[in-house]
N, CA, C and O atoms as a CHARMM CRD file, in Angstrom:
* protein
*
  352
    1    1 UNK  N    105.04100 157.51300 128.10900 PROA 1      0.00000
    2    1 UNK  CA   105.07400 158.59400 127.13300 PROA 1      0.00000
    3    1 UNK  C    105.50900 158.02400 125.78000 PROA 1      0.00000
    4    1 UNK  O    106.49900 157.29900 125.68600 PROA 1      0.00000
    5    2 UNK  N    104.77200 158.35600 124.76600 PROA 2      0.00000
    6    2 UNK  CA   105.07400 157.88900 123.41500 PROA 2      0.00000
    7    2 UNK  C    106.19500 158.73700 122.80900 PROA 2      0.00000
    8    2 UNK  O    106.29900 159.93100 123.09000 PROA 2      0.00000
    9    3 UNK  N    107.01600 158.12400 121.99300 PROA 3      0.00000
   10    3 UNK  CA   108.07700 158.87300 121.31700 PROA 3      0.00000
   11    3 UNK  C    107.46600 159.75100 120.22700 PROA 3      0.00000
   12    3 UNK  O    106.35200 159.51400 119.76000 PROA 3      0.00000
   13    4 UNK  N    108.21500 160.75100 119.84500 PROA 4      0.00000
   14    4 UNK  CA   107.77400 161.67000 118.79200 PROA 4      0.00000
   15    4 UNK  C    107.52200 160.91200 117.48300 PROA 4      0.00000
   16    4 UNK  O    106.55100 161.19100 116.77900 PROA 4      0.00000
   17    5 UNK  N    108.38900 159.96700 117.16300 PROA 5      0.00000
   18    5 UNK  CA   108.22900 159.17900 115.93400 PROA 5      0.00000
   19    5 UNK  C    106.96000 158.32800 115.97400 PROA 5      0.00000
   20    5 UNK  O    106.25500 158.21000 114.97100 PROA 5      0.00000
   21    6 UNK  N    106.66900 157.73400 117.13800 PROA 6      0.00000
   22    6 UNK  CA   105.45700 156.92800 117.28400 PROA 6      0.00000
   23    6 UNK  C    104.22000 157.79900 117.09800 PROA 6      0.00000
   24    6 UNK  O    103.28400 157.41400 116.39700 PROA 6      0.00000
   25    7 UNK  N    104.21700 158.96300 117.72200 PROA 7      0.00000
   26    7 UNK  CA   103.06900 159.86600 117.59500 PROA 7      0.00000
   27    7 UNK  C    102.88200 160.32300 116.14800 PROA 7      0.00000
   28    7 UNK  O    101.75600 160.39400 115.65500 PROA 7      0.00000
   29    8 UNK  N    103.98300 160.63100 115.47400 PROA 8      0.00000
   30    8 UNK  CA   103.89200 161.04000 114.06500 PROA 8      0.00000
   31    8 UNK  C    103.33900 159.91300 113.19700 PROA 8      0.00000
   32    8 UNK  O    102.49400 160.14700 112.33400 PROA 8      0.00000
   33    9 UNK  N    103.81000 158.71000 113.42400 PROA 9      0.00000
   34    9 UNK  CA   103.36600 157.54800 112.64600 PROA 9      0.00000
   35    9 UNK  C    101.86800 157.32400 112.84300 PROA 9      0.00000
   36    9 UNK  O    101.14400 157.07600 111.87900 PROA 9      0.00000
   37   10 UNK  N    101.41200 157.41000 114.06800 PROA 10     0.00000
   38   10 UNK  CA    99.99900 157.17100 114.33600 PROA 10     0.00000
   39   10 UNK  C     99.12800 158.35500 113.92800 PROA 10     0.00000
   40   10 UNK  O     97.96800 158.16800 113.56000 PROA 10     0.00000
   41   11 UNK  N     99.66600 159.55800 113.98700 PROA 11     0.00000
   42   11 UNK  CA    98.92500 160.71700 113.47600 PROA 11     0.00000
   43   11 UNK  C     98.67900 160.54500 111.97800 PROA 11     0.00000
   44   11 UNK  O     97.60100 160.86100 111.47500 PROA 11     0.00000
   45   12 UNK  N     99.69100 160.04200 111.27500 PROA 12     0.00000
   46   12 UNK  CA    99.53000 159.80100 109.83400 PROA 12     0.00000
   47   12 UNK  C     98.49500 158.70500 109.58500 PROA 12     0.00000
   48   12 UNK  O     97.70700 158.79800 108.64400 PROA 12     0.00000
   49   13 UNK  N     98.49400 157.66600 110.42600 PROA 13     0.00000
   50   13 UNK  CA    97.50000 156.59900 110.26300 PROA 13     0.00000
   51   13 UNK  C     96.08600 157.12400 110.51500 PROA 13     0.00000
   52   13 UNK  O     95.16000 156.79200 109.77500 PROA 13     0.00000
   53   14 UNK  N     95.91900 157.93200 111.54600 PROA 14     0.00000
   54   14 UNK  CA    94.59800 158.50500 111.84000 PROA 14     0.00000
   55   14 UNK  C     94.14400 159.37400 110.66900 PROA 14     0.00000
   56   14 UNK  O     92.99100 159.29900 110.24600 PROA 14     0.00000
   57   15 UNK  N     95.04400 160.18900 110.15200 PROA 15     0.00000
   58   15 UNK  CA    94.69500 161.05300 109.01800 PROA 15     0.00000
   59   15 UNK  C     94.34900 160.22900 107.78100 PROA 15     0.00000
   60   15 UNK  O     93.39800 160.54700 107.06800 PROA 15     0.00000
   61   16 UNK  N     95.10800 159.18800 107.53200 PROA 16     0.00000
   62   16 UNK  CA    94.86200 158.32300 106.37000 PROA 16     0.00000
   63   16 UNK  C     93.51400 157.60700 106.51900 PROA 16     0.00000
   64   16 UNK  O     92.73600 157.53300 105.56700 PROA 16     0.00000
   65   17 UNK  N     93.24500 157.08400 107.71200 PROA 17     0.00000
   66   17 UNK  CA    91.97500 156.40400 107.95200 PROA 17     0.00000
   67   17 UNK  C     90.81700 157.38400 107.79400 PROA 17     0.00000
   68   17 UNK  O     89.78400 157.03600 107.22100 PROA 17     0.00000
   69   18 UNK  N     90.98200 158.60400 108.29800 PROA 18     0.00000
   70   18 UNK  CA    89.93800 159.62100 108.13900 PROA 18     0.00000
   71   18 UNK  C     89.69600 159.89200 106.65600 PROA 18     0.00000
   72   18 UNK  O     88.55100 160.01600 106.22200 PROA 18     0.00000
   73   19 UNK  N     90.76800 159.98200 105.89000 PROA 19     0.00000
   74   19 UNK  CA    90.64200 160.22600 104.45300 PROA 19     0.00000
   75   19 UNK  C     89.86300 159.13400 103.74600 PROA 19     0.00000
   76   19 UNK  O     89.11400 159.41200 102.80900 PROA 19     0.00000
   77   20 UNK  N     90.03200 157.88300 104.18800 PROA 20     0.00000
   78   20 UNK  CA    89.27100 156.79300 103.56600 PROA 20     0.00000
   79   20 UNK  C     87.78600 156.91400 103.88400 PROA 20     0.00000
   80   20 UNK  O     86.94600 156.31800 103.21000 PROA 20     0.00000
   81   21 UNK  N     87.47100 157.68900 104.91500 PROA 21     0.00000
   82   21 UNK  CA    86.07900 157.90300 105.30700 PROA 21     0.00000
   83   21 UNK  C     85.52400 159.19500 104.71800 PROA 21     0.00000
   84   21 UNK  O     84.39900 159.59300 105.01700 PROA 21     0.00000
   85   22 UNK  N     86.32200 159.84000 103.88200 PROA 22     0.00000
   86   22 UNK  CA    85.89800 161.09200 103.26700 PROA 22     0.00000
   87   22 UNK  C     85.96500 162.27000 104.22000 PROA 22     0.00000
   88   22 UNK  O     85.28200 163.27600 104.02900 PROA 22     0.00000
   89   23 UNK  N     86.79300 162.14100 105.24900 PROA 23     0.00000
   90   23 UNK  CA    86.90400 163.19200 106.25800 PROA 23     0.00000
   91   23 UNK  C     88.23300 163.92500 106.11500 PROA 23     0.00000
   92   23 UNK  O     89.28600 163.30600 105.96200 PROA 23     0.00000
   93   24 UNK  N     88.16700 165.24000 106.16600 PROA 24     0.00000
   94   24 UNK  CA    89.35700 166.08800 106.16000 PROA 24     0.00000
   95   24 UNK  C     89.48400 166.64900 107.57000 PROA 24     0.00000
   96   24 UNK  O     88.76400 167.57800 107.93800 PROA 24     0.00000
   97   25 UNK  N     90.39300 166.09100 108.35700 PROA 25     0.00000
   98   25 UNK  CA    90.50300 166.46700 109.76500 PROA 25     0.00000
   99   25 UNK  C     90.84300 167.94500 109.94700 PROA 25     0.00000
  100   25 UNK  O     90.31500 168.59600 110.84800 PROA 25     0.00000
  101   26 UNK  N     91.70700 168.46800 109.11200 PROA 26     0.00000
  102   26 UNK  CA    92.05900 169.88900 109.20400 PROA 26     0.00000
  103   26 UNK  C     90.82700 170.75800 108.97500 PROA 26     0.00000
  104   26 UNK  O     90.59800 171.71800 109.71100 PROA 26     0.00000
  105   27 UNK  N     90.05200 170.43300 107.97900 PROA 27     0.00000
  106   27 UNK  CA    88.83700 171.19100 107.68400 PROA 27     0.00000
  107   27 UNK  C     87.83600 171.08000 108.83700 PROA 27     0.00000
  108   27 UNK  O     87.18700 172.06300 109.19500 PROA 27     0.00000
  109   28 UNK  N     87.71500 169.89400 109.41200 PROA 28     0.00000
  110   28 UNK  CA    86.79500 169.70100 110.54100 PROA 28     0.00000
  111   28 UNK  C     87.21600 170.53300 111.74800 PROA 28     0.00000
  112   28 UNK  O     86.36800 171.05700 112.47000 PROA 28     0.00000
  113   29 UNK  N     88.51300 170.65300 111.96500 PROA 29     0.00000
  114   29 UNK  CA    89.00900 171.49400 113.06100 PROA 29     0.00000
  115   29 UNK  C     88.70100 172.96000 112.77100 PROA 29     0.00000
  116   29 UNK  O     88.23100 173.68300 113.65000 PROA 29     0.00000
  117   30 UNK  N     88.96300 173.39500 111.54900 PROA 30     0.00000
  118   30 UNK  CA    88.69700 174.79200 111.19400 PROA 30     0.00000
  119   30 UNK  C     87.21700 175.14700 111.30800 PROA 30     0.00000
  120   30 UNK  O     86.87300 176.28400 111.62900 PROA 30     0.00000
  121   31 UNK  N     86.34700 174.18100 111.04700 PROA 31     0.00000
  122   31 UNK  CA    84.89700 174.41200 111.13900 PROA 31     0.00000
  123   31 UNK  C     84.34600 174.19600 112.55800 PROA 31     0.00000
  124   31 UNK  O     83.15000 174.36900 112.79400 PROA 31     0.00000
  125   32 UNK  N     85.20400 173.82700 113.47900 PROA 32     0.00000
  126   32 UNK  CA    84.78600 173.64400 114.86300 PROA 32     0.00000
  127   32 UNK  C     84.05600 172.33700 115.13200 PROA 32     0.00000
  128   32 UNK  O     83.40100 172.19100 116.16500 PROA 32     0.00000
  129   33 UNK  N     84.16500 171.38600 114.20900 PROA 33     0.00000
  130   33 UNK  CA    83.51000 170.08300 114.37500 PROA 33     0.00000
  131   33 UNK  C     84.39400 169.09500 115.14500 PROA 33     0.00000
  132   33 UNK  O     83.91600 168.07000 115.63100 PROA 33     0.00000
  133   34 UNK  N     85.68000 169.41400 115.24800 PROA 34     0.00000
  134   34 UNK  CA    86.66400 168.57100 115.92300 PROA 34     0.00000
  135   34 UNK  C     87.65900 169.49800 116.59800 PROA 34     0.00000
  136   34 UNK  O     88.08900 170.48800 116.00500 PROA 34     0.00000
  137   35 UNK  N     88.02700 169.18500 117.83000 PROA 35     0.00000
  138   35 UNK  CA    89.01600 170.00900 118.52600 PROA 35     0.00000
  139   35 UNK  C     90.39600 169.35800 118.42200 PROA 35     0.00000
  140   35 UNK  O     90.52100 168.16400 118.14700 PROA 35     0.00000
  141   36 UNK  N     91.40800 170.16200 118.64700 PROA 36     0.00000
  142   36 UNK  CA    92.77300 169.64700 118.65600 PROA 36     0.00000
  143   36 UNK  C     92.90300 168.57300 119.74200 PROA 36     0.00000
  144   36 UNK  O     93.56900 167.55700 119.54100 PROA 36     0.00000
  145   37 UNK  N     92.27500 168.80200 120.87300 PROA 37     0.00000
  146   37 UNK  CA    92.31400 167.83500 121.97000 PROA 37     0.00000
  147   37 UNK  C     91.68000 166.50100 121.55500 PROA 37     0.00000
  148   37 UNK  O     92.19700 165.43800 121.89600 PROA 37     0.00000
  149   38 UNK  N     90.57700 166.55300 120.82900 PROA 38     0.00000
  150   38 UNK  CA    89.93000 165.32500 120.35400 PROA 38     0.00000
  151   38 UNK  C     90.82100 164.59700 119.36000 PROA 38     0.00000
  152   38 UNK  O     90.89100 163.36800 119.36700 PROA 38     0.00000
  153   39 UNK  N     91.49900 165.34900 118.51100 PROA 39     0.00000
  154   39 UNK  CA    92.42700 164.73500 117.56800 PROA 39     0.00000
  155   39 UNK  C     93.61600 164.11700 118.30000 PROA 39     0.00000
  156   39 UNK  O     94.06200 163.02100 117.95800 PROA 39     0.00000
  157   40 UNK  N     94.12200 164.82000 119.30000 PROA 40     0.00000
  158   40 UNK  CA    95.20500 164.26100 120.12100 PROA 40     0.00000
  159   40 UNK  C     94.77100 162.94000 120.75200 PROA 40     0.00000
  160   40 UNK  O     95.52600 161.96800 120.76300 PROA 40     0.00000
  161   41 UNK  N     93.55000 162.91700 121.27400 PROA 41     0.00000
  162   41 UNK  CA    93.02700 161.69000 121.88600 PROA 41     0.00000
  163   41 UNK  C     92.92600 160.56200 120.86200 PROA 41     0.00000
  164   41 UNK  O     93.21300 159.40700 121.17600 PROA 41     0.00000
  165   42 UNK  N     92.52000 160.89700 119.64000 PROA 42     0.00000
  166   42 UNK  CA    92.41200 159.89000 118.58700 PROA 42     0.00000
  167   42 UNK  C     93.78000 159.29400 118.27200 PROA 42     0.00000
  168   42 UNK  O     93.90400 158.08400 118.08500 PROA 42     0.00000
  169   43 UNK  N     94.79400 160.13300 118.21300 PROA 43     0.00000
  170   43 UNK  CA    96.15100 159.65100 117.94300 PROA 43     0.00000
  171   43 UNK  C     96.61800 158.75400 119.08900 PROA 43     0.00000
  172   43 UNK  O     97.22400 157.71200 118.84300 PROA 43     0.00000
  173   44 UNK  N     96.34900 159.13700 120.32700 PROA 44     0.00000
  174   44 UNK  CA    96.74000 158.30700 121.46700 PROA 44     0.00000
  175   44 UNK  C     95.99600 156.97700 121.46300 PROA 44     0.00000
  176   44 UNK  O     96.58500 155.94400 121.78100 PROA 44     0.00000
  177   45 UNK  N     94.70500 156.98500 121.10600 PROA 45     0.00000
  178   45 UNK  CA    93.97400 155.71600 120.99100 PROA 45     0.00000
  179   45 UNK  C     94.63100 154.83400 119.94400 PROA 45     0.00000
  180   45 UNK  O     94.76200 153.62500 120.13600 PROA 45     0.00000
  181   46 UNK  N     95.03900 155.42900 118.85300 PROA 46     0.00000
  182   46 UNK  CA    95.67500 154.68200 117.77300 PROA 46     0.00000
  183   46 UNK  C     96.98900 154.05800 118.24600 PROA 46     0.00000
  184   46 UNK  O     97.31000 152.93800 117.84800 PROA 46     0.00000
  185   47 UNK  N     97.75000 154.75600 119.08300 PROA 47     0.00000
  186   47 UNK  CA    99.02700 154.20600 119.54800 PROA 47     0.00000
  187   47 UNK  C     98.82400 152.96300 120.40600 PROA 47     0.00000
  188   47 UNK  O     99.74200 152.15500 120.54400 PROA 47     0.00000
  189   48 UNK  N     97.64100 152.79800 120.98200 PROA 48     0.00000
  190   48 UNK  CA    97.36100 151.63200 121.81800 PROA 48     0.00000
  191   48 UNK  C     96.81900 150.44600 121.01800 PROA 48     0.00000
  192   48 UNK  O     96.54500 149.39100 121.58900 PROA 48     0.00000
  193   49 UNK  N     96.66500 150.60800 119.73000 PROA 49     0.00000
  194   49 UNK  CA    96.11600 149.54800 118.87500 PROA 49     0.00000
  195   49 UNK  C     97.10900 148.39400 118.76800 PROA 49     0.00000
  196   49 UNK  O     98.32000 148.59400 118.67100 PROA 49     0.00000
  197   50 UNK  N     96.56500 147.19400 118.78900 PROA 50     0.00000
  198   50 UNK  CA    97.40700 146.00200 118.64800 PROA 50     0.00000
  199   50 UNK  C     97.35100 145.42900 117.22800 PROA 50     0.00000
  200   50 UNK  O     97.89300 144.35500 116.96600 PROA 50     0.00000
  201   51 UNK  N     96.69700 146.14600 116.32000 PROA 51     0.00000
  202   51 UNK  CA    96.52300 145.65800 114.94800 PROA 51     0.00000
  203   51 UNK  C     97.19900 146.57300 113.93100 PROA 51     0.00000
  204   51 UNK  O     96.67000 146.79600 112.84200 PROA 51     0.00000
  205   52 UNK  N     98.35800 147.09600 114.28600 PROA 52     0.00000
  206   52 UNK  CA    99.05000 148.04800 113.41900 PROA 52     0.00000
  207   52 UNK  C     99.31300 147.47500 112.02700 PROA 52     0.00000
  208   52 UNK  O     99.07200 148.14800 111.02600 PROA 52     0.00000
  209   53 UNK  N     99.80200 146.24700 111.95800 PROA 53     0.00000
  210   53 UNK  CA   100.08700 145.63200 110.65500 PROA 53     0.00000
  211   53 UNK  C     98.82900 145.46300 109.82600 PROA 53     0.00000
  212   53 UNK  O     98.82800 145.73400 108.62600 PROA 53     0.00000
  213   54 UNK  N     97.75800 145.01600 110.46400 PROA 54     0.00000
  214   54 UNK  CA    96.47900 144.84500 109.75800 PROA 54     0.00000
  215   54 UNK  C     95.95600 146.18500 109.26900 PROA 54     0.00000
  216   54 UNK  O     95.41800 146.28600 108.16700 PROA 54     0.00000
  217   55 UNK  N     96.11500 147.20200 110.08600 PROA 55     0.00000
  218   55 UNK  CA    95.65700 148.54600 109.71600 PROA 55     0.00000
  219   55 UNK  C     96.40900 149.05000 108.48600 PROA 55     0.00000
  220   55 UNK  O     95.80100 149.54200 107.53500 PROA 55     0.00000
  221   56 UNK  N     97.72600 148.92300 108.51400 PROA 56     0.00000
  222   56 UNK  CA    98.52800 149.37100 107.37300 PROA 56     0.00000
  223   56 UNK  C     98.13400 148.61700 106.10700 PROA 56     0.00000
  224   56 UNK  O     98.05600 149.20400 105.02900 PROA 56     0.00000
  225   57 UNK  N     97.88800 147.32600 106.23900 PROA 57     0.00000
  226   57 UNK  CA    97.46600 146.52100 105.08900 PROA 57     0.00000
  227   57 UNK  C     96.10100 146.98900 104.57600 PROA 57     0.00000
  228   57 UNK  O     95.91100 147.14700 103.37000 PROA 57     0.00000
  229   58 UNK  N     95.16100 147.20900 105.48300 PROA 58     0.00000
  230   58 UNK  CA    93.81600 147.67300 105.10300 PROA 58     0.00000
  231   58 UNK  C     93.89200 149.01900 104.40400 PROA 58     0.00000
  232   58 UNK  O     93.25500 149.22600 103.37100 PROA 58     0.00000
  233   59 UNK  N     94.67700 149.94000 104.97100 PROA 59     0.00000
  234   59 UNK  CA    94.81400 151.26600 104.36000 PROA 59     0.00000
  235   59 UNK  C     95.45100 151.18000 102.97300 PROA 59     0.00000
  236   59 UNK  O     95.03400 151.88400 102.05400 PROA 59     0.00000
  237   60 UNK  N     96.44600 150.33000 102.82100 PROA 60     0.00000
  238   60 UNK  CA    97.08000 150.15900 101.51200 PROA 60     0.00000
  239   60 UNK  C     96.08700 149.60600 100.50200 PROA 60     0.00000
  240   60 UNK  O     96.05800 150.04500  99.35200 PROA 60     0.00000
  241   61 UNK  N     95.27400 148.64600 100.92500 PROA 61     0.00000
  242   61 UNK  CA    94.26400 148.08000 100.02800 PROA 61     0.00000
  243   61 UNK  C     93.22000 149.12300  99.65300 PROA 61     0.00000
  244   61 UNK  O     92.77500 149.17400  98.50700 PROA 61     0.00000
  245   62 UNK  N     92.83300 149.94500 100.60300 PROA 62     0.00000
  246   62 UNK  CA    91.83600 150.98900 100.33100 PROA 62     0.00000
  247   62 UNK  C     92.39800 152.05200  99.39200 PROA 62     0.00000
  248   62 UNK  O     91.66900 152.62400  98.58200 PROA 62     0.00000
  249   63 UNK  N     93.69000 152.31000  99.50700 PROA 63     0.00000
  250   63 UNK  CA    94.32000 153.28800  98.62900 PROA 63     0.00000
  251   63 UNK  C     94.39800 152.75000  97.21200 PROA 63     0.00000
  252   63 UNK  O     94.17100 153.48200  96.24800 PROA 63     0.00000
  253   64 UNK  N     94.72200 151.46200  97.08800 PROA 64     0.00000
  254   64 UNK  CA    94.85100 150.83200  95.77300 PROA 64     0.00000
  255   64 UNK  C     93.49500 150.65000  95.09000 PROA 64     0.00000
  256   64 UNK  O     93.36100 150.89100  93.89000 PROA 64     0.00000
  257   65 UNK  N     92.49400 150.22600  95.85700 PROA 65     0.00000
  258   65 UNK  CA    91.16000 149.97800  95.31100 PROA 65     0.00000
  259   65 UNK  C     90.11100 150.46500  96.30200 PROA 65     0.00000
  260   65 UNK  O     89.54800 149.67200  97.05700 PROA 65     0.00000
  261   66 UNK  N     89.84800 151.77800  96.29900 PROA 66     0.00000
  262   66 UNK  CA    88.89000 152.32100  97.26600 PROA 66     0.00000
  263   66 UNK  C     87.48700 151.74300  97.08600 PROA 66     0.00000
  264   66 UNK  O     86.99700 151.58600  95.96800 PROA 66     0.00000
  265   67 UNK  N     86.87000 151.43800  98.19900 PROA 67     0.00000
  266   67 UNK  CA    85.49500 150.95100  98.19600 PROA 67     0.00000
  267   67 UNK  C     84.60200 152.06600  98.72700 PROA 67     0.00000
  268   67 UNK  O     84.88400 152.64500  99.77600 PROA 67     0.00000
  269   68 UNK  N     83.55200 152.36000  98.02000 PROA 68     0.00000
  270   68 UNK  CA    82.63100 153.39300  98.46700 PROA 68     0.00000
  271   68 UNK  C     81.99200 152.97200  99.78400 PROA 68     0.00000
  272   68 UNK  O     81.52700 151.84200  99.93400 PROA 68     0.00000
  273   69 UNK  N     81.98000 153.89000 100.72200 PROA 69     0.00000
  274   69 UNK  CA    81.32000 153.68100 102.01100 PROA 69     0.00000
  275   69 UNK  C     81.85800 152.50000 102.80700 PROA 69     0.00000
  276   69 UNK  O     81.11000 151.90500 103.58300 PROA 69     0.00000
  277   70 UNK  N     83.11500 152.14400 102.64400 PROA 70     0.00000
  278   70 UNK  CA    83.69900 151.07000 103.44600 PROA 70     0.00000
  279   70 UNK  C     84.01900 151.62200 104.83200 PROA 70     0.00000
  280   70 UNK  O     84.83900 152.53200 104.95400 PROA 70     0.00000
  281   71 UNK  N     83.39100 151.08900 105.87400 PROA 71     0.00000
  282   71 UNK  CA    83.66900 151.58100 107.22100 PROA 71     0.00000
  283   71 UNK  C     85.06900 151.16000 107.66400 PROA 71     0.00000
  284   71 UNK  O     85.66400 150.25500 107.07800 PROA 71     0.00000
  285   72 UNK  N     85.58900 151.81600 108.69300 PROA 72     0.00000
  286   72 UNK  CA    86.88800 151.38100 109.21900 PROA 72     0.00000
  287   72 UNK  C     86.78200 149.93800 109.71800 PROA 72     0.00000
  288   72 UNK  O     85.68800 149.47500 110.04000 PROA 72     0.00000
  289   73 UNK  N     87.88100 149.24300 109.78200 PROA 73     0.00000
  290   73 UNK  CA    87.86100 147.87200 110.30100 PROA 73     0.00000
  291   73 UNK  C     87.32900 147.84700 111.73600 PROA 73     0.00000
  292   73 UNK  O     87.41900 148.84000 112.45800 PROA 73     0.00000
  293   74 UNK  N     86.78600 146.72100 112.13100 PROA 74     0.00000
  294   74 UNK  CA    86.19500 146.57500 113.47000 PROA 74     0.00000
  295   74 UNK  C     87.20200 146.86600 114.58200 PROA 74     0.00000
  296   74 UNK  O     86.81800 147.33000 115.65500 PROA 74     0.00000
  297   75 UNK  N     88.48100 146.60000 114.33800 PROA 75     0.00000
  298   75 UNK  CA    89.49200 146.80800 115.37600 PROA 75     0.00000
  299   75 UNK  C     89.92400 148.26400 115.51600 PROA 75     0.00000
  300   75 UNK  O     90.65900 148.59600 116.44600 PROA 75     0.00000
  301   76 UNK  N     89.48500 149.13400 114.61900 PROA 76     0.00000
  302   76 UNK  CA    89.90800 150.54500 114.66700 PROA 76     0.00000
  303   76 UNK  C     89.38200 151.20700 115.93900 PROA 76     0.00000
  304   76 UNK  O     88.17700 151.24000 116.18700 PROA 76     0.00000
  305   77 UNK  N     90.29100 151.72300 116.72300 PROA 77     0.00000
  306   77 UNK  CA    89.93400 152.35100 117.99200 PROA 77     0.00000
  307   77 UNK  C     89.27000 153.71300 117.79700 PROA 77     0.00000
  308   77 UNK  O     88.77600 154.29800 118.76000 PROA 77     0.00000
  309   78 UNK  N     89.25000 154.22100 116.57600 PROA 78     0.00000
  310   78 UNK  CA    88.64000 155.51600 116.30100 PROA 78     0.00000
  311   78 UNK  C     87.40000 155.41200 115.40900 PROA 78     0.00000
  312   78 UNK  O     86.89700 156.42600 114.92500 PROA 78     0.00000
  313   79 UNK  N     86.91100 154.20300 115.19400 PROA 79     0.00000
  314   79 UNK  CA    85.76900 154.02700 114.28900 PROA 79     0.00000
  315   79 UNK  C     84.54400 154.80800 114.74900 PROA 79     0.00000
  316   79 UNK  O     83.81200 155.34200 113.91600 PROA 79     0.00000
  317   80 UNK  N     84.30500 154.88500 116.05600 PROA 80     0.00000
  318   80 UNK  CA    83.15600 155.63900 116.55900 PROA 80     0.00000
  319   80 UNK  C     83.32700 157.12900 116.28700 PROA 80     0.00000
  320   80 UNK  O     82.37800 157.80500 115.89000 PROA 80     0.00000
  321   81 UNK  N     84.52600 157.63700 116.49900 PROA 81     0.00000
  322   81 UNK  CA    84.78400 159.05100 116.22500 PROA 81     0.00000
  323   81 UNK  C     84.55200 159.36400 114.74600 PROA 81     0.00000
  324   81 UNK  O     83.92700 160.37000 114.41000 PROA 81     0.00000
  325   82 UNK  N     85.06100 158.49500 113.86300 PROA 82     0.00000
  326   82 UNK  CA    84.87300 158.72200 112.43700 PROA 82     0.00000
  327   82 UNK  C     83.38600 158.69600 112.07000 PROA 82     0.00000
  328   82 UNK  O     82.92600 159.52900 111.28900 PROA 82     0.00000
  329   83 UNK  N     82.64400 157.75300 112.62300 PROA 83     0.00000
  330   83 UNK  CA    81.20100 157.65800 112.34600 PROA 83     0.00000
  331   83 UNK  C     80.49000 158.91800 112.85000 PROA 83     0.00000
  332   83 UNK  O     79.62000 159.45700 112.16500 PROA 83     0.00000
  333   84 UNK  N     80.85500 159.37800 114.02400 PROA 84     0.00000
  334   84 UNK  CA    80.24200 160.59700 114.57400 PROA 84     0.00000
  335   84 UNK  C     80.53800 161.80300 113.68900 PROA 84     0.00000
  336   84 UNK  O     79.65700 162.62600 113.44300 PROA 84     0.00000
  337   85 UNK  N     81.76100 161.90800 113.21600 PROA 85     0.00000
  338   85 UNK  CA    82.14800 163.04100 112.36200 PROA 85     0.00000
  339   85 UNK  C     81.42200 162.99400 111.01500 PROA 85     0.00000
  340   85 UNK  O     81.08600 164.03600 110.45400 PROA 85     0.00000
  341   86 UNK  N     81.18600 161.81400 110.50900 PROA 86     0.00000
  342   86 UNK  CA    80.44800 161.67500 109.24600 PROA 86     0.00000
  343   86 UNK  C     78.98900 162.08500 109.42100 PROA 86     0.00000
  344   86 UNK  O     78.38000 162.64800 108.51100 PROA 86     0.00000
  345   87 UNK  N     78.44500 161.80400 110.57700 PROA 87     0.00000
  346   87 UNK  CA    77.04100 162.11000 110.83000 PROA 87     0.00000
  347   87 UNK  C     76.78500 163.55600 111.20300 PROA 87     0.00000
  348   87 UNK  O     75.65500 164.03000 111.08400 PROA 87     0.00000
  349   88 UNK  N     77.78400 164.24900 111.64200 PROA 88     0.00000
  350   88 UNK  CA    77.53900 165.59900 112.13500 PROA 88     0.00000
  351   88 UNK  C     78.40400 166.59600 111.50400 PROA 88     0.00000
  352   88 UNK  O     78.31200 167.78200 111.82000 PROA 88     0.00000
């Protein structure tokens, strides 16, 4: 079982990564394009990532100098979900 702090930290990372993809997770949930359960699963996938430091660095770089249409890093455990949400 993950601690509350770990889940919060990874929920923020998932939200930040989604934002770099032009996705508003709250809006997607309200429109029925994403369920709370799917978001929970995304956060849990993120907690299993072994590239936390690289992810934080990538997100910081994207925040400082955003690149248009830059996909999530190859190691992102939610890259498929983000791509699916962008397409649908």
